[in-house]
mmCIF file of the N, C-alpha and C atoms, coordinates in Angstrom:
data_MODEL
# 
_entry.id   MODEL 
# 
loop_
_atom_site.group_PDB 
_atom_site.id 
_atom_site.type_symbol 
_atom_site.label_atom_id 
_atom_site.label_alt_id 
_atom_site.label_comp_id 
_atom_site.label_asym_id 
_atom_site.label_entity_id 
_atom_site.label_seq_id 
_atom_site.pdbx_PDB_ins_code 
_atom_site.Cartn_x 
_atom_site.Cartn_y 
_atom_site.Cartn_z 
_atom_site.occupancy 
_atom_site.B_iso_or_equiv 
_atom_site.pdbx_formal_charge 
_atom_site.auth_seq_id 
_atom_site.auth_comp_id 
_atom_site.auth_asym_id 
_atom_site.auth_atom_id 
_atom_site.pdbx_PDB_model_num 
ATOM 1   N N  . MET A 1 1  ? 34.210 -28.215 14.523 1.00 0.00 ? 1  MET A N  1 
ATOM 2   C CA . MET A 1 1  ? 34.813 -26.980 14.418 1.00 0.00 ? 1  MET A CA 1 
ATOM 3   C C  . MET A 1 1  ? 34.895 -26.474 12.781 1.00 0.00 ? 1  MET A C  1 
ATOM 4   N N  . LYS A 1 2  ? 35.253 -27.377 11.989 1.00 0.00 ? 2  LYS A N  1 
ATOM 5   C CA . LYS A 1 2  ? 35.307 -27.001 10.536 1.00 0.00 ? 2  LYS A CA 1 
ATOM 6   C C  . LYS A 1 2  ? 33.890 -26.779 10.088 1.00 0.00 ? 2  LYS A C  1 
ATOM 7   N N  . LEU A 1 3  ? 32.890 -27.536 10.410 1.00 0.00 ? 3  LEU A N  1 
ATOM 8   C CA . LEU A 1 3  ? 31.528 -27.404 9.927  1.00 0.00 ? 3  LEU A CA 1 
ATOM 9   C C  . LEU A 1 3  ? 31.013 -26.047 10.471 1.00 0.00 ? 3  LEU A C  1 
ATOM 10  N N  . ASN A 1 4  ? 31.409 -25.700 11.732 1.00 0.00 ? 4  ASN A N  1 
ATOM 11  C CA . ASN A 1 4  ? 30.936 -24.420 12.291 1.00 0.00 ? 4  ASN A CA 1 
ATOM 12  C C  . ASN A 1 4  ? 31.423 -23.271 11.542 1.00 0.00 ? 4  ASN A C  1 
ATOM 13  N N  . SER A 1 5  ? 32.811 -23.319 11.180 1.00 0.00 ? 5  SER A N  1 
ATOM 14  C CA . SER A 1 5  ? 33.417 -22.093 10.439 1.00 0.00 ? 5  SER A CA 1 
ATOM 15  C C  . SER A 1 5  ? 32.705 -21.912 9.132  1.00 0.00 ? 5  SER A C  1 
ATOM 16  N N  . LYS A 1 6  ? 32.385 -23.086 8.461  1.00 0.00 ? 6  LYS A N  1 
ATOM 17  C CA . LYS A 1 6  ? 31.789 -22.977 7.158  1.00 0.00 ? 6  LYS A CA 1 
ATOM 18  C C  . LYS A 1 6  ? 30.304 -22.437 7.293  1.00 0.00 ? 6  LYS A C  1 
ATOM 19  N N  . SER A 1 7  ? 29.597 -22.821 8.250  1.00 0.00 ? 7  SER A N  1 
ATOM 20  C CA . SER A 1 7  ? 28.264 -22.253 8.342  1.00 0.00 ? 7  SER A CA 1 
ATOM 21  C C  . SER A 1 7  ? 28.298 -20.785 8.829  1.00 0.00 ? 7  SER A C  1 
ATOM 22  N N  . ASN A 1 8  ? 29.326 -20.465 9.631  1.00 0.00 ? 8  ASN A N  1 
ATOM 23  C CA . ASN A 1 8  ? 29.442 -19.024 9.985  1.00 0.00 ? 8  ASN A CA 1 
ATOM 24  C C  . ASN A 1 8  ? 29.702 -18.167 8.748  1.00 0.00 ? 8  ASN A C  1 
ATOM 25  N N  . GLN A 1 9  ? 30.588 -18.642 7.885  1.00 0.00 ? 9  GLN A N  1 
ATOM 26  C CA . GLN A 1 9  ? 30.985 -17.955 6.656  1.00 0.00 ? 9  GLN A CA 1 
ATOM 27  C C  . GLN A 1 9  ? 29.705 -17.669 5.815  1.00 0.00 ? 9  GLN A C  1 
ATOM 28  N N  . ARG A 1 10 ? 28.871 -18.822 5.725  1.00 0.00 ? 10 ARG A N  1 
ATOM 29  C CA . ARG A 1 10 ? 27.686 -18.719 4.880  1.00 0.00 ? 10 ARG A CA 1 
ATOM 30  C C  . ARG A 1 10 ? 26.720 -17.765 5.552  1.00 0.00 ? 10 ARG A C  1 
ATOM 31  N N  . GLU A 1 11 ? 26.618 -17.817 6.766  1.00 0.00 ? 11 GLU A N  1 
ATOM 32  C CA . GLU A 1 11 ? 25.752 -16.831 7.564  1.00 0.00 ? 11 GLU A CA 1 
ATOM 33  C C  . GLU A 1 11 ? 26.171 -15.394 7.295  1.00 0.00 ? 11 GLU A C  1 
ATOM 34  N N  . ARG A 1 12 ? 27.542 -15.207 7.399  1.00 0.00 ? 12 ARG A N  1 
ATOM 35  C CA . ARG A 1 12 ? 28.038 -13.752 7.200  1.00 0.00 ? 12 ARG A CA 1 
ATOM 36  C C  . ARG A 1 12 ? 27.820 -13.418 5.688  1.00 0.00 ? 12 ARG A C  1 
ATOM 37  N N  . PHE A 1 13 ? 27.891 -14.372 4.803  1.00 0.00 ? 13 PHE A N  1 
ATOM 38  C CA . PHE A 1 13 ? 27.620 -13.908 3.373  1.00 0.00 ? 13 PHE A CA 1 
ATOM 39  C C  . PHE A 1 13 ? 26.228 -13.515 3.272  1.00 0.00 ? 13 PHE A C  1 
ATOM 40  N N  . LEU A 1 14 ? 25.311 -14.241 3.793  1.00 0.00 ? 14 LEU A N  1 
ATOM 41  C CA . LEU A 1 14 ? 23.942 -14.019 3.732  1.00 0.00 ? 14 LEU A CA 1 
ATOM 42  C C  . LEU A 1 14 ? 23.561 -12.608 4.381  1.00 0.00 ? 14 LEU A C  1 
ATOM 43  N N  . SER A 1 15 ? 24.161 -12.442 5.482  1.00 0.00 ? 15 SER A N  1 
ATOM 44  C CA . SER A 1 15 ? 23.814 -11.213 6.229  1.00 0.00 ? 15 SER A CA 1 
ATOM 45  C C  . SER A 1 15 ? 24.390 -10.019 5.410  1.00 0.00 ? 15 SER A C  1 
ATOM 46  N N  . LYS A 1 16 ? 25.557 -10.178 4.712  1.00 0.00 ? 16 LYS A N  1 
ATOM 47  C CA . LYS A 1 16 ? 26.170 -9.048  3.947  1.00 0.00 ? 16 LYS A CA 1 
ATOM 48  C C  . LYS A 1 16 ? 25.207 -8.785  2.813  1.00 0.00 ? 16 LYS A C  1 
ATOM 49  N N  . THR A 1 17 ? 24.726 -9.795  2.064  1.00 0.00 ? 17 THR A N  1 
ATOM 50  C CA . THR A 1 17 ? 23.769 -9.579  1.000  1.00 0.00 ? 17 THR A CA 1 
ATOM 51  C C  . THR A 1 17 ? 22.570 -8.863  1.467  1.00 0.00 ? 17 THR A C  1 
ATOM 52  N N  . GLN A 1 18 ? 21.985 -9.344  2.663  1.00 0.00 ? 18 GLN A N  1 
ATOM 53  C CA . GLN A 1 18 ? 20.817 -8.754  3.180  1.00 0.00 ? 18 GLN A CA 1 
ATOM 54  C C  . GLN A 1 18 ? 21.085 -7.292  3.507  1.00 0.00 ? 18 GLN A C  1 
ATOM 55  N N  . GLU A 1 19 ? 22.330 -6.925  4.054  1.00 0.00 ? 19 GLU A N  1 
ATOM 56  C CA . GLU A 1 19 ? 22.578 -5.612  4.359  1.00 0.00 ? 19 GLU A CA 1 
ATOM 57  C C  . GLU A 1 19 ? 22.655 -4.709  3.134  1.00 0.00 ? 19 GLU A C  1 
ATOM 58  N N  . VAL A 1 20 ? 23.199 -5.209  1.948  1.00 0.00 ? 20 VAL A N  1 
ATOM 59  C CA . VAL A 1 20 ? 23.257 -4.505  0.715  1.00 0.00 ? 20 VAL A CA 1 
ATOM 60  C C  . VAL A 1 20 ? 21.880 -4.157  0.275  1.00 0.00 ? 20 VAL A C  1 
ATOM 61  N N  . LEU A 1 21 ? 20.986 -5.203  0.308  1.00 0.00 ? 21 LEU A N  1 
ATOM 62  C CA . LEU A 1 21 ? 19.685 -4.987  -0.142 1.00 0.00 ? 21 LEU A CA 1 
ATOM 63  C C  . LEU A 1 21 ? 18.864 -4.071  0.757  1.00 0.00 ? 21 LEU A C  1 
ATOM 64  N N  . TYR A 1 22 ? 19.111 -4.100  2.009  1.00 0.00 ? 22 TYR A N  1 
ATOM 65  C CA . TYR A 1 22 ? 18.434 -3.354  2.906  1.00 0.00 ? 22 TYR A CA 1 
ATOM 66  C C  . TYR A 1 22 ? 18.913 -1.860  2.706  1.00 0.00 ? 22 TYR A C  1 
ATOM 67  N N  . GLN A 1 23 ? 20.140 -1.672  2.548  1.00 0.00 ? 23 GLN A N  1 
ATOM 68  C CA . GLN A 1 23 ? 20.746 -0.308  2.338  1.00 0.00 ? 23 GLN A CA 1 
ATOM 69  C C  . GLN A 1 23 ? 20.118 0.277   1.017  1.00 0.00 ? 23 GLN A C  1 
ATOM 70  N N  . LYS A 1 24 ? 20.015 -0.538  0.054  1.00 0.00 ? 24 LYS A N  1 
ATOM 71  C CA . LYS A 1 24 ? 19.384 -0.061  -1.357 1.00 0.00 ? 24 LYS A CA 1 
ATOM 72  C C  . LYS A 1 24 ? 17.960 0.360   -1.040 1.00 0.00 ? 24 LYS A C  1 
ATOM 73  N N  . GLU A 1 25 ? 17.201 -0.461  -0.309 1.00 0.00 ? 25 GLU A N  1 
ATOM 74  C CA . GLU A 1 25 ? 15.815 -0.106  -0.025 1.00 0.00 ? 25 GLU A CA 1 
ATOM 75  C C  . GLU A 1 25 ? 15.730 1.120   0.834  1.00 0.00 ? 25 GLU A C  1 
ATOM 76  N N  . PHE A 1 26 ? 16.639 1.218   1.848  1.00 0.00 ? 26 PHE A N  1 
ATOM 77  C CA . PHE A 1 26 ? 16.629 2.335   2.763  1.00 0.00 ? 26 PHE A CA 1 
ATOM 78  C C  . PHE A 1 26 ? 16.923 3.678   1.982  1.00 0.00 ? 26 PHE A C  1 
ATOM 79  N N  . LYS A 1 27 ? 17.954 3.683   1.054  1.00 0.00 ? 27 LYS A N  1 
ATOM 80  C CA . LYS A 1 27 ? 18.130 4.823   0.298  1.00 0.00 ? 27 LYS A CA 1 
ATOM 81  C C  . LYS A 1 27 ? 16.959 5.280   -0.586 1.00 0.00 ? 27 LYS A C  1 
ATOM 82  N N  . GLN A 1 28 ? 16.313 4.259   -1.164 1.00 0.00 ? 28 GLN A N  1 
ATOM 83  C CA . GLN A 1 28 ? 15.120 4.653   -1.926 1.00 0.00 ? 28 GLN A CA 1 
ATOM 84  C C  . GLN A 1 28 ? 14.029 5.214   -0.993 1.00 0.00 ? 28 GLN A C  1 
ATOM 85  N N  . ALA A 1 29 ? 13.728 4.688   0.111  1.00 0.00 ? 29 ALA A N  1 
ATOM 86  C CA . ALA A 1 29 ? 12.770 5.103   1.068  1.00 0.00 ? 29 ALA A CA 1 
ATOM 87  C C  . ALA A 1 29 ? 13.202 6.445   1.570  1.00 0.00 ? 29 ALA A C  1 
ATOM 88  N N  . ASP A 1 30 ? 14.450 6.660   1.835  1.00 0.00 ? 30 ASP A N  1 
ATOM 89  C CA . ASP A 1 30 ? 14.957 8.008   2.252  1.00 0.00 ? 30 ASP A CA 1 
ATOM 90  C C  . ASP A 1 30 ? 14.708 9.103   1.308  1.00 0.00 ? 30 ASP A C  1 
ATOM 91  N N  . GLN A 1 31 ? 14.989 8.789   0.032  1.00 0.00 ? 31 GLN A N  1 
ATOM 92  C CA . GLN A 1 31 ? 14.774 9.717   -0.978 1.00 0.00 ? 31 GLN A CA 1 
ATOM 93  C C  . GLN A 1 31 ? 13.270 10.151  -1.111 1.00 0.00 ? 31 GLN A C  1 
ATOM 94  N N  . VAL A 1 32 ? 12.414 9.059   -1.090 1.00 0.00 ? 32 VAL A N  1 
ATOM 95  C CA . VAL A 1 32 ? 10.899 9.399   -1.077 1.00 0.00 ? 32 VAL A CA 1 
ATOM 96  C C  . VAL A 1 32 ? 10.555 10.148  0.174  1.00 0.00 ? 32 VAL A C  1 
ATOM 97  N N  . TYR A 1 33 ? 11.076 9.804   1.250  1.00 0.00 ? 33 TYR A N  1 
ATOM 98  C CA . TYR A 1 33 ? 10.723 10.564  2.564  1.00 0.00 ? 33 TYR A CA 1 
ATOM 99  C C  . TYR A 1 33 ? 11.088 12.097  2.414  1.00 0.00 ? 33 TYR A C  1 
ATOM 100 N N  . ARG A 1 34 ? 12.265 12.215  1.879  1.00 0.00 ? 34 ARG A N  1 
ATOM 101 C CA . ARG A 1 34 ? 12.788 13.542  1.774  1.00 0.00 ? 34 ARG A CA 1 
ATOM 102 C C  . ARG A 1 34 ? 11.890 14.390  0.846  1.00 0.00 ? 34 ARG A C  1 
ATOM 103 N N  . GLN A 1 35 ? 11.489 13.717  -0.287 1.00 0.00 ? 35 GLN A N  1 
ATOM 104 C CA . GLN A 1 35 ? 10.605 14.469  -1.253 1.00 0.00 ? 35 GLN A CA 1 
ATOM 105 C C  . GLN A 1 35 ? 9.347  14.778  -0.583 1.00 0.00 ? 35 GLN A C  1 
ATOM 106 N N  . LEU A 1 36 ? 8.703  13.885  0.170  1.00 0.00 ? 36 LEU A N  1 
ATOM 107 C CA . LEU A 1 36 ? 7.506  14.105  0.864  1.00 0.00 ? 36 LEU A CA 1 
ATOM 108 C C  . LEU A 1 36 ? 7.617  15.136  1.887  1.00 0.00 ? 36 LEU A C  1 
ATOM 109 N N  . SER A 1 37 ? 8.699  15.113  2.636  1.00 0.00 ? 37 SER A N  1 
ATOM 110 C CA . SER A 1 37 ? 8.944  16.146  3.773  1.00 0.00 ? 37 SER A CA 1 
ATOM 111 C C  . SER A 1 37 ? 9.103  17.509  3.035  1.00 0.00 ? 37 SER A C  1 
ATOM 112 N N  . LYS A 1 38 ? 9.748  17.564  1.947  1.00 0.00 ? 38 LYS A N  1 
ATOM 113 C CA . LYS A 1 38 ? 9.997  18.938  1.279  1.00 0.00 ? 38 LYS A CA 1 
ATOM 114 C C  . LYS A 1 38 ? 8.552  19.415  0.754  1.00 0.00 ? 38 LYS A C  1 
ATOM 115 N N  . LYS A 1 39 ? 7.772  18.544  0.233  1.00 0.00 ? 39 LYS A N  1 
ATOM 116 C CA . LYS A 1 39 ? 6.375  19.000  -0.189 1.00 0.00 ? 39 LYS A CA 1 
ATOM 117 C C  . LYS A 1 39 ? 5.612  19.409  1.012  1.00 0.00 ? 39 LYS A C  1 
ATOM 118 N N  . GLY A 1 40 ? 5.666  18.692  2.130  1.00 0.00 ? 40 GLY A N  1 
ATOM 119 C CA . GLY A 1 40 ? 4.981  18.987  3.298  1.00 0.00 ? 40 GLY A CA 1 
ATOM 120 C C  . GLY A 1 40 ? 5.340  20.379  3.909  1.00 0.00 ? 40 GLY A C  1 
ATOM 121 N N  . SER A 1 41 ? 6.675  20.659  3.897  1.00 0.00 ? 41 SER A N  1 
ATOM 122 C CA . SER A 1 41 ? 7.123  21.839  4.423  1.00 0.00 ? 41 SER A CA 1 
ATOM 123 C C  . SER A 1 41 ? 6.723  23.015  3.608  1.00 0.00 ? 41 SER A C  1 
ATOM 124 N N  . ARG A 1 42 ? 6.722  22.887  2.312  1.00 0.00 ? 42 ARG A N  1 
ATOM 125 C CA . ARG A 1 42 ? 6.265  23.924  1.299  1.00 0.00 ? 42 ARG A CA 1 
ATOM 126 C C  . ARG A 1 42 ? 4.777  24.244  1.473  1.00 0.00 ? 42 ARG A C  1 
ATOM 127 N N  . GLY A 1 43 ? 3.941  23.202  1.409  1.00 0.00 ? 43 GLY A N  1 
ATOM 128 C CA . GLY A 1 43 ? 2.573  23.390  1.412  1.00 0.00 ? 43 GLY A CA 1 
ATOM 129 C C  . GLY A 1 43 ? 2.057  23.726  2.824  1.00 0.00 ? 43 GLY A C  1 
# 
């Protein structure tokens, strides 16, 4: 039980860091996508 809770905490920590990295990448991609879509709608 104790080992399980520790591994769960570690997994949660990793998933949180992955979420933060994913959100950062997603924001960048979203900005690029918006810029491209704006250019496409104009042209």
